[in-house]
Structures are given as structure tokens and as C-alpha cells.
C-alpha positions as CSV (number, residue, x, y, z in Angstrom):
1,M,-63.4,49.7,-106.9
2,K,-67.2,48.7,-106.1
3,L,-69.1,46.4,-108.6
4,I,-71.5,48.5,-110.5
5,K,-75.1,47.6,-110.5
6,L,-78.4,48.7,-111.1
7,I,-80.6,48.7,-108.7
8,S,-83.8,50.1,-110.4
9,A,-85.3,50.8,-113.7
10,N,-88.6,52.5,-114.7
11,Y,-89.3,53.0,-118.3
12,I,-90.0,56.8,-119.7
13,S,-90.8,57.3,-122.3
14,D,-89.5,56.2,-126.0
15,Y,-86.5,54.8,-125.6
16,N,-85.5,56.6,-122.3
17,I,-84.9,54.8,-119.1
18,E,-84.2,55.6,-115.6
19,V,-81.6,53.7,-114.0
20,T,-80.5,53.7,-110.3
21,F,-77.0,52.4,-109.6
22,N,-75.9,50.7,-106.6
23,D,-73.3,53.9,-105.9
24,G,-75.8,56.0,-105.8
25,L,-76.1,57.8,-109.3
26,K,-79.3,58.2,-110.9
27,S,-79.9,59.3,-114.0
28,I,-81.9,59.0,-117.8
29,V,-80.5,57.0,-120.2
30,D,-81.4,56.9,-124.1
31,L,-80.6,53.5,-126.4
32,K,-82.1,54.4,-129.5
33,N,-79.1,54.6,-131.0
34,E,-77.7,51.5,-129.4
35,L,-80.5,49.6,-130.8
36,W,-78.4,48.0,-133.2
37,G,-76.9,44.2,-134.5
38,E,-78.9,40.9,-134.5
39,I,-79.7,40.8,-130.4
40,F,-80.8,44.4,-130.2
41,E,-82.7,45.5,-133.7
42,P,-86.2,43.3,-132.6
43,L,-86.1,46.5,-129.7
44,N,-86.8,48.8,-131.6
45,D,-90.4,47.9,-131.9
46,L,-91.2,50.4,-128.9
47,N,-93.6,47.4,-127.4
48,K,-90.8,44.9,-127.6
49,F,-88.7,47.8,-125.5
50,K,-90.3,48.4,-123.0
51,K,-90.5,45.0,-121.5
52,F,-87.6,44.6,-119.7
53,R,-86.6,43.9,-116.1
54,L,-84.5,44.1,-113.7
55,N,-81.9,40.9,-113.3
56,P,-79.5,41.1,-110.3
57,F,-76.9,43.5,-112.3
58,T,-78.5,45.4,-114.8
59,I,-81.6,45.0,-117.3
60,E,-82.9,42.5,-119.7
61,W,-85.3,41.8,-122.2
62,E,-86.9,38.2,-123.1
63,N,-84.7,37.6,-126.0
64,G,-81.1,37.8,-124.3
65,A,-80.6,40.9,-125.2
66,D,-78.7,43.1,-122.3
67,F,-76.6,45.9,-121.5
68,S,-73.4,45.8,-119.1
69,P,-73.7,47.7,-116.1
70,E,-70.5,49.7,-116.9
71,F,-72.1,50.0,-120.2
72,L,-75.0,52.4,-118.5
73,Y,-73.3,53.8,-116.2
74,E,-71.1,55.0,-118.8
75,L,-74.8,57.0,-120.8
76,A,-75.7,57.6,-117.5
77,Q,-71.9,59.7,-116.5
78,E,-72.3,61.0,-119.4
79,K,-75.8,62.3,-119.1
80,T,-75.6,63.6,-116.0
81,L,-72.2,65.5,-116.7
82,K,-73.6,67.6,-119.6
């Protein structure tokens, strides 16, 4: 199985990010209900949430928060299948 990684991520609105993976899957993931726990709670501030960047595998924020590409892929697949 090929290593899954994000190749692009674009802010859409609210807590929605359009993600594209290296296998061609493209979808919009809604992360609003995923922002819990000490590292993610600051991202409930939409101004902070919008400031993500793409690293070689996934998206990350200035405070060190990130989601594994596999987790984002799962969310993207769920959205695509509905």
C-alpha cells in the first residue's frame, strides 16, 4: 500500500478544508468536531484555525497541532461516499 499524504490543502469556510491526497482523492473535510483536547482547543478560534500550512505529509498549525494524513483520508472518504 502506498503511503498516504496530502499534496494540497485549501481553506474553504468555517472549519472546512479542501484536501487532495497523493492517490487523487479530493474532498472537503469538516474539522469542527475534531478540535478537542489541549493541543486542538486553541484552533476553535477561527483566526488560528485558518493559519494551517502543508508540511510534507499533512496539515499543521503554529502550536504544533496536526492531524495524521490517514485520519484526514478517512474523513475525506466518508464525505465522498455520502
